[in-house]
C-alpha positions in Angstrom: 84.6 28.5 124.4 82.4 28.2 127.2 79.8 31.6 127.8 79.5 33.5 131.4 76.7 34.6 132.2 75.1 36.5 135.3 72.3 37.3 136.5 70.6 39.0 139.8 66.4 38.0 139.8 64.5 41.3 142.8 60.3 40.2 143.5 58.7 41.3 146.0 55.8 38.6 146.7 52.5 39.2 148.3 52.2 38.7 151.8 49.4 34.9 151.1 52.4 34.3 148.2 55.8 33.8 149.9 55.4 30.5 152.1 54.4 29.1 148.8 57.0 30.6 145.8 59.8 29.3 148.8 58.4 26.2 148.5 58.8 26.2 145.0 62.0 27.0 144.9 62.8 24.9 147.8 61.0 22.7 144.9 63.9 23.9 142.3 66.4 23.4 144.5 65.8 19.7 145.1 65.5 18.9 141.5 69.0 20.5 140.9 70.7 18.8 144.2 68.8 15.2 142.6 69.6 16.3 138.1 73.5 17.7 139.3 73.8 20.1 136.2 76.4 21.5 135.6 77.7 25.6 134.3 75.3 26.9 136.9 75.7 28.2 140.1 72.9 29.1 142.2 71.9 31.2 145.0 68.4 32.7 146.1 68.1 34.4 149.2 64.9 35.8 151.5 64.8 39.1 152.6 64.6 40.5 156.0 60.9 41.7 155.1 59.5 37.9 154.6 58.9 39.3 151.4 61.3 39.4 148.9 63.5 36.9 147.1 66.4 37.2 145.6 68.2 34.9 143.2 71.8 34.9 142.1 72.6 33.3 139.1 76.3 32.1 137.1 75.4 29.6 133.8 78.4 29.0 132.2 78.2 26.5 129.5 80.0 25.8 126.3 76.5 26.6 124.1 74.7 29.3 126.6 72.1 26.9 127.3 70.3 27.7 131.3 70.4 24.3 132.7 67.4 25.6 134.9 65.1 25.6 131.8 65.3 21.9 131.5 64.2 21.7 135.0 60.2 20.9 134.9 60.3 22.8 139.1 61.4 25.7 137.4 58.8 25.7 134.8 56.7 25.3 137.7 57.8 28.4 139.9 58.4 30.7 136.9 54.3 29.9 135.6 52.3 31.4 138.2 55.6 34.3 139.8 53.5 37.3 138.8 49.8 35.8 140.5 52.3 35.4 143.7 54.4 39.3 143.2 53.3 42.9 144.7 56.8 43.6 143.0 56.8 41.9 139.5 61.0 39.6 138.7 62.9 42.6 137.6 65.9 40.5 136.0 69.2 42.5 135.8 72.7 41.4 134.0 75.5 41.5 136.8 79.6 41.8 135.9 80.9 39.8 138.5 83.7 42.6 140.2 84.3 40.4 143.3 83.4 37.7 144.9 85.1 35.4 147.9 83.7 31.6 148.1 80.6 32.7 146.4 80.8 30.7 144.0 83.1 27.9 145.2 82.8 24.1 145.5 84.4 24.1 149.3 
């Protein structure tokens, strides 16, 4: 049976680390494009203030594992995140109330 876990993560980087953070996030997405893991839907947004980021992930795997955890690029992103942030990542489990094509492959 497939379990679904959805999370929203928000944090604010130090201004001098915002571009570096974006580059690290882009490295994660390049790895995802290369490896095409099943059971993951993932998006990252950089907000208008230029330093705040929001990640939305939906993990739908049979064993509950998160495909991000197997990527070296995701480990590299996570390694220095505390040092890059003014406001540390806040992870919240989210229940989907509604969606219009956000998690579709169209």
